[in-house]
Structure formats: structure tokens, C-alpha cells
C-alpha positions as semicolon CSV with decimal commas, in nm:
position;residue;x (nm);y (nm);z (nm)
1;M;0,000;0,000;0,000
2;S;0,125;0,349;-0,087
3;R;0,224;0,586;0,188
4;F;0,036;0,868;0,014
5;Q;-0,327;0,881;-0,096
6;H;-0,234;1,103;-0,392
7;H;0,077;1,216;-0,575
8;I;0,066;1,551;-0,756
9;F;0,323;1,610;-1,028
10;I;0,372;1,970;-1,143
11;C;0,580;2,017;-1,457
12;T;0,860;2,266;-1,402
13;N;1,040;2,196;-1,729
14;R;1,207;2,498;-1,890
15;R;1,274;2,536;-2,261
16;A;1,441;2,810;-2,456
17;S;1,224;3,120;-2,482
18;D;1,207;3,088;-2,861
19;D;1,071;2,730;-2,851
20;S;0,729;2,734;-3,020
21;R;0,585;2,493;-2,762
22;G;0,675;2,715;-2,470
23;S;0,737;2,556;-2,134
24;C;0,561;2,514;-1,805
25;A;0,837;2,694;-1,615
26;G;0,797;2,986;-1,854
27;R;0,432;3,001;-1,745
28;D;0,501;3,022;-1,369
29;S;0,479;2,653;-1,283
30;E;0,722;2,706;-0,995
31;K;0,459;2,931;-0,836
32;V;0,199;2,656;-0,890
33;L;0,429;2,408;-0,714
34;I;0,472;2,644;-0,417
35;A;0,095;2,699;-0,401
36;F;0,037;2,323;-0,386
37;K;0,295;2,278;-0,109
38;Q;0,142;2,563;0,094
39;G;-0,214;2,445;0,026
40;L;-0,141;2,092;0,142
41;V;-0,006;2,229;0,470
42;K;-0,305;2,462;0,507
43;H;-0,551;2,176;0,459
44;K;-0,352;1,938;0,681
45;L;-0,285;1,702;0,392
46;S;0,091;1,677;0,444
47;G;0,180;1,312;0,487
48;K;-0,135;1,210;0,297
49;V;-0,071;1,388;-0,033
50;R;0,267;1,452;-0,193
51;S;0,336;1,730;-0,443
52;N;0,648;1,702;-0,656
53;S;0,825;1,896;-0,925
54;S;0,830;1,703;-1,250
55;G;1,017;1,715;-1,575
56;C;0,828;1,749;-1,901
57;L;0,481;1,594;-1,903
58;D;0,441;1,636;-2,284
59;N;0,169;1,901;-2,272
60;C;0,397;2,198;-2,326
61;S;0,152;2,413;-2,517
62;R;-0,110;2,364;-2,246
63;G;0,104;2,427;-1,941
64;P;0,154;2,453;-1,660
65;S;0,061;2,086;-1,656
66;V;-0,036;1,899;-1,342
67;V;-0,125;1,532;-1,306
68;I;-0,273;1,369;-0,998
69;Y;-0,224;0,999;-0,930
70;P;-0,357;0,742;-0,872
71;D;-0,658;0,913;-1,032
72;G;-0,479;0,984;-1,360
73;V;-0,642;1,328;-1,383
74;W;-0,451;1,581;-1,592
75;Y;-0,488;1,957;-1,560
76;G;-0,360;2,228;-1,793
77;A;-0,305;2,602;-1,781
78;V;-0,303;2,580;-1,402
79;K;-0,241;2,910;-1,224
80;P;-0,147;2,954;-0,859
81;E;-0,498;3,085;-0,791
82;D;-0,646;2,755;-0,924
83;V;-0,462;2,540;-0,670
84;E;-0,703;2,600;-0,379
85;E;-0,994;2,483;-0,595
86;I;-0,805;2,170;-0,704
87;I;-0,719;2,085;-0,343
88;V;-1,070;2,142;-0,209
89;E;-1,267;1,995;-0,497
90;H;-1,044;1,715;-0,620
91;L;-0,843;1,605;-0,318
92;L;-1,092;1,671;-0,038
93;N;-1,422;1,614;-0,219
94;D;-1,321;1,370;-0,496
95;R;-1,458;1,597;-0,772
96;P;-1,202;1,680;-1,043
97;V;-1,206;2,041;-1,160
98;E;-1,352;1,997;-1,507
99;R;-1,271;2,347;-1,634
100;L;-0,898;2,270;-1,601
101;R;-0,895;1,907;-1,719
102;I;-0,703;1,812;-2,031
103;A;-0,640;1,489;-2,219
104;A;-0,320;1,317;-2,105
105;F;-0,129;1,399;-2,422
106;S;-0,152;1,677;-2,675
107;A;-0,057;1,635;-3,041
108;Q;0,081;1,989;-3,020
109;S;0,347;1,910;-2,758
């Protein structure tokens, strides 16, 4: 059995500024990562849910990308201000945030 109920992976991959796909780091994914870490503490989920920085998740054009396991739910264009909603709705109430959901892989990556 896993130590954590959920694992959250936040892409913090950085590409050159002239790359047509862009990158999650270029869209403030580090701030999203910090917001998740702070939100998990706020909601007393530390030890139950783990948030990690991730390399490229192959959704560059739709970043910052976030994936939550074991649910396999992918989110795109996540902003720091979206994190509270993801924590409350998805992690605490088991209702993924549909407005941010994306397919696992984009042909545009």
C-alpha cells in the first residue's frame, strides 16, 4: 500500500524562450508548485498527499501541466490561484475540476 493517498506532479520543465511549444516553467509553474505545497499544509494534507516537481509531461503548449495519481487526472493552464480549488474539490471532495482538465497527451506538444 502506498504511503500517500495522492501524488501531484507539477511540470517545471524549462525550454528556450524561442521554442514554439513554450514551457511550463515559462508560465510560472514554480509558483503553482509552491501553491500546492502551501495548500497541502493549510488543509492538513501533508503526509497524505505529496506534491512534486516534474520534468516534461508532454503538454507543453497547455502548461503549466499537473497530473494527480492514482486518479490519472490531468490539468492544464493551471495558475497559482487555481490550486485551492483543485485541493478542495479534487483532493478533499473527490470531484475533479472539469474546467482545467485536459487529455493526457496533446498532439501539439
